[in-house]
LUMLUMLUM-443964 format. One record per residue: residue in one letter; x, y, z of N, C-alpha, C in turn. Coordinates in steps of 0.2 Angstrom, whole numbers, plus 2048, in hexadecimal, padded with zeros to 3 digits. Layout:
BEGIN
<r->A&n_X->X&n_Y->Y&n_Z->Z&ca_X->X&ca_Y->Y&ca_Z->Z&c_X->X&c_Y->Y&c_Z->Z>
...
***
This chain:
BEGIN
<r->M&n_X->D34&n_Y->7A3&n_Z->78B&ca_X->D35&ca_Y->7A4&ca_Z->784&c_X->D2F&c_Y->7A4&c_Z->780>
<r->G&n_X->D2A&n_Y->7A1&n_Z->781&ca_X->D24&ca_Y->7A1&ca_Z->77D&c_X->D1F&c_Y->7A6&c_Z->77E>
<r->F&n_X->D20&n_Y->7A9&n_Z->784&ca_X->D1B&ca_Y->7AF&ca_Z->786&c_X->D1E&c_Y->7B5&c_Z->783>
<r->H&n_X->D19&n_Y->7B9&n_Z->781&ca_X->D1B&ca_Y->7C0&ca_Z->77E&c_X->D18&c_Y->7C5&c_Z->783>
<r->Q&n_X->D1B&n_Y->7CA&n_Z->785&ca_X->D18&ca_Y->7CF&ca_Z->789&c_X->D16&c_Y->7D5&c_Z->784>
<r->Y&n_X->D0F&n_Y->7D6&n_Z->784&ca_X->D0C&ca_Y->7DB&ca_Z->780&c_X->D0D&c_Y->7E2&c_Z->784>
<r->T&n_X->D0F&n_Y->7E7&n_Z->781&ca_X->D0F&ca_Y->7ED&ca_Z->784&c_X->D0C&c_Y->7F3&c_Z->77F>
<r->G&n_X->D0B&n_Y->7F8&n_Z->782&ca_X->D08&ca_Y->7FD&ca_Z->77E&c_X->D01&c_Y->7FD&c_Z->77C>
<r->N&n_X->CFF&n_Y->7FE&n_Z->776&ca_X->CF8&ca_Y->7FE&ca_Z->774&c_X->CF5&c_Y->7F7&c_Z->772>
<r->K&n_X->CF9&n_Y->7F2&n_Z->772&ca_X->CF7&ca_Y->7EB&ca_Z->770&c_X->CF4&c_Y->7E8&c_Z->776>
<r->R&n_X->CEE&n_Y->7E5&n_Z->775&ca_X->CEA&ca_Y->7E2&ca_Z->77A&c_X->CE9&c_Y->7DA&c_Z->779>
<r->C&n_X->CE9&n_Y->7D7&n_Z->77F&ca_X->CE8&ca_Y->7CF&ca_Z->77F&c_X->CE1&c_Y->7CE&c_Z->77F>
<r->G&n_X->CDE&n_Y->7C9&n_Z->77C&ca_X->CD7&ca_Y->7C8&ca_Z->77C&c_X->CD4&c_Y->7C5&c_Z->776>
<r->L&n_X->CCE&n_Y->7C4&n_Z->776&ca_X->CCA&ca_Y->7C1&ca_Z->770&c_X->CC7&c_Y->7C7&c_Z->76C>
<r->S&n_X->CC8&n_Y->7C6&n_Z->765&ca_X->CC5&ca_Y->7CB&ca_Z->761&c_X->CBE&c_Y->7C9&c_Z->75F>
<r->V&n_X->CBA&n_Y->7CD&n_Z->75B&ca_X->CB3&ca_Y->7CB&ca_Z->759&c_X->CB4&c_Y->7C5&c_Z->755>
<r->I&n_X->CB9&n_Y->7C5&n_Z->750&ca_X->CB9&ca_Y->7BF&ca_Z->74C&c_X->CBB&c_Y->7B9&c_Z->74F>
<r->D&n_X->CBF&n_Y->7B9&n_Z->755&ca_X->CC0&ca_Y->7B3&ca_Z->759&c_X->CBA&c_Y->7B0&c_Z->75C>
<r->L&n_X->CB6&n_Y->7B5&n_Z->75F&ca_X->CAF&ca_Y->7B3&ca_Z->762&c_X->CAB&c_Y->7B0&c_Z->75D>
<r->L&n_X->CAA&n_Y->7B3&n_Z->757&ca_X->CA6&ca_Y->7B0&ca_Z->751&c_X->CA8&c_Y->7A9&c_Z->74F>
<r->V&n_X->CAF&n_Y->7A8&n_Z->74F&ca_X->CB1&ca_Y->7A1&ca_Z->74D&c_X->CB0&c_Y->79C&c_Z->753>
<r->I&n_X->CB0&n_Y->79E&n_Z->759&ca_X->CAF&ca_Y->79A&ca_Z->75E&c_X->CA7&c_Y->798&c_Z->75E>
<r->L&n_X->CA3&n_Y->79D&n_Z->75D&ca_X->C9C&ca_Y->79C&ca_Z->75D&c_X->C9A&c_Y->798&c_Z->757>
<r->A&n_X->C9D&n_Y->798&n_Z->751&ca_X->C9C&ca_Y->794&ca_Z->74C&c_X->C9E&c_Y->78D&c_Z->74D>
<r->C&n_X->CA3&n_Y->78C&n_Z->751&ca_X->CA5&ca_Y->785&ca_Z->753&c_X->CA0&c_Y->782&c_Z->757>
<r->I&n_X->C9E&n_Y->786&n_Z->75C&ca_X->C99&ca_Y->783&ca_Z->761&c_X->C92&c_Y->781&c_Z->75D>
<r->A&n_X->C90&n_Y->786&n_Z->758&ca_X->C8A&ca_Y->784&ca_Z->754&c_X->C8B&c_Y->77E&c_Z->750>
<r->I&n_X->C91&n_Y->77D&n_Z->74D&ca_X->C92&ca_Y->777&ca_Z->749&c_X->C92&c_Y->771&c_Z->74E>
<r->L&n_X->C95&n_Y->771&n_Z->754&ca_X->C95&ca_Y->76B&ca_Z->758&c_X->C8D&c_Y->76A&c_Z->75B>
<r->A&n_X->C8A&n_Y->76F&n_Z->75C&ca_X->C83&ca_Y->76E&ca_Z->75E&c_X->C7F&c_Y->76B&c_Z->758>
<r->A&n_X->C80&n_Y->76D&n_Z->752&ca_X->C7C&ca_Y->76B&ca_Z->74D&c_X->C7E&c_Y->763&c_Z->74C>
<r->I&n_X->C84&n_Y->761&n_Z->74D&ca_X->C85&ca_Y->75A&ca_Z->74D&c_X->C83&c_Y->756&c_Z->753>
<r->L&n_X->C83&n_Y->759&n_Z->759&ca_X->C81&ca_Y->755&ca_Z->75F&c_X->C79&c_Y->755&c_Z->760>
<r->F&n_X->C76&n_Y->75A&n_Z->75F&ca_X->C6E&ca_Y->75A&ca_Z->760&c_X->C6B&c_Y->754&c_Z->75D>
<r->P&n_X->C6C&n_Y->752&n_Z->757&ca_X->C68&ca_Y->74D&ca_Z->754&c_X->C6A&c_Y->746&c_Z->758>
<r->L&n_X->C70&n_Y->746&n_Z->75A&ca_X->C72&ca_Y->740&ca_Z->75E&c_X->C6F&c_Y->73F&c_Z->764>
<r->F&n_X->C6E&n_Y->745&n_Z->768&ca_X->C6A&ca_Y->745&ca_Z->76E&c_X->C63&c_Y->742&c_Z->76D>
<r->F&n_X->C60&n_Y->745&n_Z->768&ca_X->C59&ca_Y->743&ca_Z->766&c_X->C58&c_Y->73C&c_Z->765>
<r->Q&n_X->C5D&n_Y->739&n_Z->761&ca_X->C5D&ca_Y->732&ca_Z->75F&c_X->C5E&c_Y->72E&c_Z->765>
<r->V&n_X->C63&n_Y->730&n_Z->76A&ca_X->C63&ca_Y->72C&ca_Z->770&c_X->C5D&c_Y->72C&c_Z->774>
<r->R&n_X->C5A&n_Y->732&n_Z->774&ca_X->C53&ca_Y->732&ca_Z->778&c_X->C4E&c_Y->72E&c_Z->775>
<r->R&n_X->C4E&n_Y->72D&n_Z->76E&ca_X->C49&ca_Y->729&ca_Z->76B&c_X->C4A&c_Y->722&c_Z->76C>
<r->V&n_X->C51&n_Y->720&n_Z->76C&ca_X->C52&ca_Y->719&ca_Z->76E&c_X->C50&c_Y->717&c_Z->775>
<r->G&n_X->C51&n_Y->71C&n_Z->779&ca_X->C4F&ca_Y->71B&ca_Z->780&c_X->C48&c_Y->719&c_Z->781>
<r->F&n_X->C44&n_Y->71D&n_Z->77D&ca_X->C3D&ca_Y->71C&ca_Z->77E&c_X->C3B&c_Y->716&c_Z->77B>
<r->Q&n_X->C3E&n_Y->714&n_Z->775&ca_X->C3D&ca_Y->70D&ca_Z->772&c_X->C3E&c_Y->707&c_Z->777>
<r->T&n_X->C44&n_Y->708&n_Z->77A&ca_X->C46&ca_Y->703&ca_Z->77F&c_X->C41&c_Y->702&c_Z->785>
<r->K&n_X->C3E&n_Y->708&n_Z->787&ca_X->C39&ca_Y->708&ca_Z->78C&c_X->C33&c_Y->705&c_Z->78A>
<r->C&n_X->C31&n_Y->706&n_Z->784&ca_X->C2B&ca_Y->703&ca_Z->781&c_X->C2C&c_Y->6FC&c_Z->780>
<r->V&n_X->C31&n_Y->6F9&n_Z->77E&ca_X->C32&ca_Y->6F2&ca_Z->77D&c_X->C32&c_Y->6EF&c_Z->784>
<r->S&n_X->C35&n_Y->6F2&n_Z->789&ca_X->C35&ca_Y->6EF&ca_Z->78F&c_X->C2E&c_Y->6EE&c_Z->792>
<r->N&n_X->C2A&n_Y->6F4&n_Z->791&ca_X->C23&ca_Y->6F3&ca_Z->793&c_X->C1F&c_Y->6EE&c_Z->790>
<r->L&n_X->C20&n_Y->6ED&n_Z->789&ca_X->C1C&ca_Y->6E8&ca_Z->785&c_X->C1E&c_Y->6E1&c_Z->788>
<r->K&n_X->C25&n_Y->6E0&n_Z->789&ca_X->C27&ca_Y->6DA&ca_Z->78C&c_X->C24&c_Y->6D8&c_Z->793>
<r->Q&n_X->C23&n_Y->6DD&n_Z->797&ca_X->C20&ca_Y->6DC&ca_Z->79D&c_X->C19&c_Y->6DB&c_Z->79C>
<r->L&n_X->C15&n_Y->6DE&n_Z->798&ca_X->C0E&ca_Y->6DC&ca_Z->797&c_X->C0D&c_Y->6D5&c_Z->794>
<r->S&n_X->C12&n_Y->6D3&n_Z->78F&ca_X->C11&ca_Y->6CD&ca_Z->78C&c_X->C12&c_Y->6C7&c_Z->792>
<r->G&n_X->C17&n_Y->6C9&n_Z->796&ca_X->C18&ca_Y->6C4&ca_Z->79C&c_X->C12&c_Y->6C4&c_Z->7A0>
<r->A&n_X->C0F&n_Y->6C9&n_Z->7A2&ca_X->C09&ca_Y->6CA&ca_Z->7A6&c_X->C03&c_Y->6C6&c_Z->7A3>
<r->F&n_X->C02&n_Y->6C7&n_Z->79C&ca_X->BFD&ca_Y->6C3&ca_Z->799&c_X->BFE&c_Y->6BC&c_Z->799>
<r->N&n_X->C04&n_Y->6B9&n_Z->798&ca_X->C06&ca_Y->6B2&ca_Z->798&c_X->C05&c_Y->6AF&c_Z->79F>
<r->M&n_X->C07&n_Y->6B3&n_Z->7A4&ca_X->C06&ca_Y->6B0&ca_Z->7AB&c_X->BFF&c_Y->6B0&c_Z->7AD>
<r->Y&n_X->BFB&n_Y->6B5&n_Z->7AA&ca_X->BF4&ca_Y->6B5&ca_Z->7AB&c_X->BF0&c_Y->6AF&c_Z->7A8>
<r->A&n_X->BF2&n_Y->6AD&n_Z->7A2&ca_X->BF0&ca_Y->6A8&ca_Z->79E&c_X->BF2&c_Y->6A1&c_Z->7A2>
<r->Q&n_X->BF7&n_Y->6A1&n_Z->7A5&ca_X->BF9&ca_Y->69B&ca_Z->7A8&c_X->BF5&c_Y->69A&c_Z->7AE>
<r->D&n_X->BF3&n_Y->69F&n_Z->7B2&ca_X->BEF&ca_Y->69F&ca_Z->7B8&c_X->BE8&c_Y->69E&c_Z->7B6>
<r->W&n_X->BE6&n_Y->6A0&n_Z->7B1&ca_X->BDE&ca_Y->6A0&ca_Z->7AF&c_X->BDD&c_Y->69B&c_Z->7A9>
<r->S&n_X->BDF&n_Y->695&n_Z->7A9&ca_X->BDE&ca_Y->690&ca_Z->7A4&c_X->BDE&c_Y->692&c_Z->79D>
<r->D&n_X->BE4&n_Y->695&n_Z->79B&ca_X->BE5&ca_Y->698&ca_Z->795&c_X->BE0&c_Y->69D&c_Z->792>
<r->Y&n_X->BDD&n_Y->6A0&n_Z->796&ca_X->BD8&ca_Y->6A6&ca_Z->794&c_X->BDC&c_Y->6AD&c_Z->796>
<r->W&n_X->BDC&n_Y->6B1&n_Z->791&ca_X->BDF&ca_Y->6B8&ca_Z->792&c_X->BD9&c_Y->6BC&c_Z->794>
<r->P&n_X->BDC&n_Y->6C2&n_Z->798&ca_X->BD7&ca_Y->6C7&ca_Z->79B&c_X->BD3&c_Y->6CA&c_Z->795>
<r->C&n_X->BCD&n_Y->6CC&n_Z->796&ca_X->BC9&ca_Y->6CF&ca_Z->791&c_X->BCA&c_Y->6D7&c_Z->792>
<r->P&n_X->BCC&n_Y->6DB&n_Z->78D&ca_X->BCC&ca_Y->6E2&ca_Z->78E&c_X->BC6&c_Y->6E5&c_Z->790>
<r->G&n_X->BC6&n_Y->6E8&n_Z->795&ca_X->BBF&ca_Y->6EB&ca_Z->797&c_X->BBB&c_Y->6E7&c_Z->79C>
<r->G&n_X->BBC&n_Y->6E1&n_Z->79C&ca_X->BB9&ca_Y->6DC&ca_Z->7A0&c_X->BB1&c_Y->6DB&c_Z->79E>
<r->L&n_X->BAD&n_Y->6D9&n_Z->7A2&ca_X->BA6&ca_Y->6D8&ca_Z->7A0&c_X->BA2&c_Y->6DE&c_Z->7A0>
<r->R&n_X->BA5&n_Y->6E3&n_Z->7A4&ca_X->BA1&ca_Y->6E9&ca_Z->7A5&c_X->BA3&c_Y->6EE&c_Z->79F>
<r->G&n_X->BA8&n_Y->6ED&n_Z->79C&ca_X->BAA&ca_Y->6F1&ca_Z->796&c_X->BAF&c_Y->6F7&c_Z->799>
<r->D&n_X->BB1&n_Y->6F7&n_Z->79F&ca_X->BB5&ca_Y->6FD&ca_Z->7A1&c_X->BBC&c_Y->6FB&c_Z->7A2>
<r->W&n_X->BC1&n_Y->6FF&n_Z->7A2&ca_X->BC8&ca_Y->6FE&ca_Z->7A3&c_X->BCA&c_Y->6FC&c_Z->7AA>
<r->T&n_X->BC6&n_Y->6FD&n_Z->7AF&ca_X->BC8&ca_Y->6FB&ca_Z->7B6&c_X->BC9&c_Y->6F4&c_Z->7B7>
<r->Y&n_X->BC7&n_Y->6F0&n_Z->7B2&ca_X->BC7&ca_Y->6E8&ca_Z->7B2&c_X->BCF&c_Y->6E7&c_Z->7B2>
<r->W&n_X->BD3&n_Y->6EA&n_Z->7AF&ca_X->BDA&ca_Y->6E9&ca_Z->7AF&c_X->BDD&c_Y->6E9&c_Z->7B6>
<r->A&n_X->BDA&n_Y->6ED&n_Z->7BA&ca_X->BDD&ca_Y->6EE&ca_Z->7C1&c_X->BDA&c_Y->6EA&c_Z->7C6>
<r->Q&n_X->BD5&n_Y->6E6&n_Z->7C4&ca_X->BD2&ca_Y->6E1&ca_Z->7C9&c_X->BD6&c_Y->6DC&c_Z->7CB>
<r->S&n_X->BD7&n_Y->6DA&n_Z->7D1&ca_X->BDB&ca_Y->6D5&ca_Z->7D4&c_X->BD7&c_Y->6CF&c_Z->7D5>
<r->G&n_X->BD1&n_Y->6CF&n_Z->7D8&ca_X->BCE&ca_Y->6C9&ca_Z->7DA&c_X->BCA&c_Y->6C6&c_Z->7D4>
<r->E&n_X->BC9&n_Y->6C9&n_Z->7CF&ca_X->BC5&ca_Y->6C7&ca_Z->7C9&c_X->BC9&c_Y->6C5&c_Z->7C3>
<r->G&n_X->BD0&n_Y->6C5&n_Z->7C4&ca_X->BD4&ca_Y->6C3&ca_Z->7BE&c_X->BD7&c_Y->6C8&c_Z->7BA>
<r->G&n_X->BD8&n_Y->6CE&n_Z->7BD&ca_X->BDB&ca_Y->6D3&ca_Z->7B9&c_X->BE3&c_Y->6D2&c_Z->7B9>
<r->I&n_X->BE6&n_Y->6D6&n_Z->7B5&ca_X->BED&ca_Y->6D4&ca_Z->7B4&c_X->BF2&c_Y->6D9&c_Z->7B8>
<r->Q&n_X->BEF&n_Y->6DD&n_Z->7BC&ca_X->BF3&ca_Y->6E2&ca_Z->7C0&c_X->BF8&c_Y->6DE&c_Z->7C5>
<r->G&n_X->BF6&n_Y->6D9&n_Z->7C7&ca_X->BFA&ca_Y->6D5&ca_Z->7CC&c_X->C00&c_Y->6D2&c_Z->7C8>
<r->Y&n_X->C00&n_Y->6D1&n_Z->7C2&ca_X->C05&ca_Y->6CE&ca_Z->7BE&c_X->C0A&c_Y->6D3&c_Z->7BB>
<r->I&n_X->C09&n_Y->6DA&n_Z->7BC&ca_X->C0D&ca_Y->6DF&ca_Z->7BA&c_X->C11&c_Y->6E2&c_Z->7BF>
<r->K&n_X->C18&n_Y->6E3&n_Z->7BE&ca_X->C1C&ca_Y->6E5&ca_Z->7C4&c_X->C1B&c_Y->6EC&c_Z->7C5>
<r->Q&n_X->C1A&n_Y->6F0&n_Z->7C0&ca_X->C19&ca_Y->6F8&ca_Z->7C1&c_X->C13&c_Y->6FA&c_Z->7BE>
<r->R&n_X->C11&n_Y->700&n_Z->7C0&ca_X->C0B&ca_Y->703&ca_Z->7BD&c_X->C0D&c_Y->707&c_Z->7B7>
***
């Protein structure tokens, strides 16, 4: 009942106007959704940063508990950053779970 049989010169399909309307709808949806994707990505980076800072805070506090309330000196006595990776001389590498 609801189907019509087209015969003769009439064709079934999409016209150029139909395609333009579809493309306009897709462009509007993309304009709405892309800022949301960037916001979600930014929040993800912030969450990762907060997690890393909490881990470093815990590492410094555990270091201070083990070393009579002294915190590690950045660069150590030699002034280079390899001090942070030292395990035998009081570096914090052993207190951090990930690199």
